[in-house]
Each structure stands twice: as structure tokens, then as C-alpha cells.
N, C-alpha and C positions, 0 to 999 in steps of 0.2 A: 504493500500500500504506500510505502514511502518511495521517494525518488531512488532510482537504481544506484546513484552515486552517494546516497546517504549512508553514513556508517551505522545508523540505527535501523534495524530491519523490523518492520511490522507487517504481519500477514493477516489475511481475512480467512478465518477458519469456519467452515460450516459442518455441523454434525446433525445427522439424522438418527431418529430413534431406531433401535434394532427391531422393535415391534411396536406398532401403533403410533401414538403421538407422544410428545413430551408433555410433562405435567403443566398445569396452569401456572403462570408466573405474572408478576407485576413489573412494569418497567423499572429498571434500576436494580433488580435483584441479580444475584450471582450464583455460580455453581462451583462445585469442587471437582476438578478433573484429575484423573489418575490413569496410570498404565496398568492394565490387568496383570495380576500376579507379580508385580514389581513394586518395591518400596523405594527404589532408587533409580531415577530421580523421584523425590517425594511429590505427592499430589499438591496441587496449587489451586487458588481461587481466581476465577475470571468472571467479569461482568458480562451479562448477556447483552448483545448489541442488536438483537432482532426484536420484532414486534410481538407482543403477546397474542395478537389476533392471527398470527401465522404459526400454528402449533406443530407443524411438521418437523421442526428441528430447532436448533440453536445456531446463532452466529456469534462469533467472537473476533476481537482484534487482539492479536497476540504479538507482544514485543519480545524479541530475542534478548532476554535479560537474565537468564538463569538456566539451570540444567533442564527443567521441565519445559520451559518456553522454547528453548533451543530445539528440543525434541519435537515439539508441536510445530515449529516453523519448518521442519523437514519431513513431517509425517506424510505417508503415502495415502492416496485415496483408498478407502475400504478398510483402513486400520481400525481396530476395535479399541474404544476407550471407555473407561468407567466414569460416569457422571453422577454426582450426588447433589441433590437440591431440587428446586431453587432455594436460596437462603437470603437472609437480610430482609429489611422492611421495604426496600424499594421506594419508589415515589408514588404516593397515592394522592391524586389530584381531585378525586371525587368530592371532597368537602370544599373545593375552591372553585366551583363552577362560576363563571362570570368574572373571574380575576384575570389580571395580566400575569403572564408566566415568563420567567427568565431562566434560561438554561445556561449554566456556566461550568466549563470544564477545560482541561488542558491535556494535550497528548492523548494517550489511549483512554484517559478519563472521559473522552467523548463517547465511548462505547455505550455505557448505560444511558447517556443522554440521547443517543440515536434511537434506542428502544423507546424512549419517552416521546421524542418528537414524531416518530411513526405512529404512536398511539394518539397523540394530539391531532395529527392530520385527519385521522378517522373520526374525530369528534371536535373538529375545529370550531364549530359554532358554539361550543360550550365555554369558550374563553375569549378574553379581550385581546390585547396586544400580546404577541408571542415573539420573543427575541432570544437568539442564541449568541453567547459570548464564548468563543473558542480561542485557545492560545496554543501556539506551537513554537518550538525553538527557532526554526528557520523555515524558509519556503520548501526546502527538501524534506522537512519533517511533517509537512501538512498532510492531513488525512481527509478523505471524502470531499476533495475540492469540488468536483462536479456536482455531487449530491447536495452539498451545502448551497451551491450557486442556484440550484433549482428550487430551493425552498420558498423563494419569493412567490412562486405560483400558488402557494398555500397561505399567502399573507403571513409568512414567518420571516422576520428580519434576522440577518446574520452579520456579526462583527468578528473578524479574524484579527488577532493580535500576534505579531511575530516578535520574539525576544531579540532576534538578530535580523534587522531589516536590510534592505539593499536599495540601490539608487532608483529602481523602477517600482519599488513598493510604496503605495500611497495609503496603506492602511495604518492602524495604530502600531507603534513599536514600543516594546517594554513588556509589562506583565498585564494579564487580563484585568486585574483589579484597577489598573490605571485607566483602561478603556471604560470600565464601569463608572469610575469617578468622573471622567470627562463627560460621559453621556448623561449622568445623573438621572437614571430612571426613577419615576415616581413610585414610591413604595406604599402609597395609601391603600390601594386595593390590589396588591401584587404578591406573588409567590416566587421565590428563587430556589432553584434546584441545583445543588453543587456536587461535582464529582471530580476527583483528581487527588493530587498530592496534598498532604495535610497542611503544608505551608501555604499553598494556594487557597485551600479552603478557609484557613484561619484569616488570611489577608482579605479575601473576598467577603467573608462574614463581617469583618470589622467595617469594610467599605459600605456594605449594605446596611448595616446598623446606622452608620452615619447618614445614610440617605433616607432613613425613616422606615426601614423594613423591621417589622416586629420579629422577635426571635422565633416565634412559633410559625412564622411564614418563611423561614430559611431552612430548607429541607435537605437532609443528607440521605443517602440510600442505604446506609448501614447502621 
């Protein structure tokens, strides 16, 4: 999914259930993936990137960053994997119909947000303004560039922030919380869904609080 010249590899992994369909899940939830009959590499946890309304299987964005993820990045089609879950509270937007929704994530943290925006698209009339704030290290690290560009067709706004910009980049440069602060979205009747590294989540939470978002309307998926 990343640029071929990028040193960080991220792949799109699709899993189908061996029999029937996968269990019901909520956007933002994750599963535990392991290799049958092997404890090394140890199982790991990965957020589901696909929509709950498409129960034939799961999709994931896997970054080559450890023994299990390295295995998954090279796995052959038809390989059997053990999947336990779904787990975590995910993002439940049912109590927030009529609210503006802000999805905020960086890197592969965009995976659980993708599950959420696919669900929102199917129920777009239930919400007000919907905006995505996504952050990546550089243009080579960007994920889902074409898909994000198409979201305007569903009246979903997208802001991409690069930590390392370049001469032809006209978007925000820095961290995603800086783009949030600059845009200053109205938190009066809004919900923010955060996914990603803890440092980013903490910084964005503080920014959102300063913009008037109530703590009970800043949602995490775990």
C-alpha cells in the first residue's frame, strides 16, 4: 500500500472465513491473529479495516514491524490463520445521530477509521458534517490516497497532514493535531473518533478539549 521506494512496507490483507461468515463486529474493533500450531512468532492484535455490513471476511492493513507482521506481509494466498475476536469496544455512533463526526488517525491507525467511514457512508443521512483528519510521515507513506480522494462524493471532507512535506505539497505539514487546531472545528454538537499512537491520541485529545469537545464525545476504540 505504501510507495515501492518507501522503507516502511504496509500491505492490504484480506481473510475469508473457513466456513460461513465472520462474526458481527463494530467499526473500530480488532482481532487476535495467530499461526496455527505455532507460538513463535507470537499472535498479535490488528484492527479491522473492513465494513461490518460486509460479513464475508476481514480486511487489515499490516505494517512490517515485527516477526508476526513480517510473516503476514509475505503470506501466500490460501494460508490458514487463526483469528480470535472481535475484541474492544469499537466506535458506537448510534447514540450520536445528528452530530458532526470527526475521524482522526495516523499511519495504519487509519484502518479502524476506514471501517467506520464505510459504515457512515451507508447511513450518511444520520449525521451532520463528517470530516477525516489523517496524518502520514511522508507522501511515500500515504495510504488509501485514491479512496480518500473519492470520499467527497459522500459529502465527507478529508484533510491529509504530512510530517515531512515537499515543494509541491500544498496540504498541512506537521502533526495532525496542528491541522485540527488550525481548522478549529466546532465541538458543540460533535463527536471525535481517535485511532493511532498514544502520543497522537493524547495530543489530539488535548486539542479537542481546547476546542470545546466534551470528554464523553472523544471516543477511542479500545
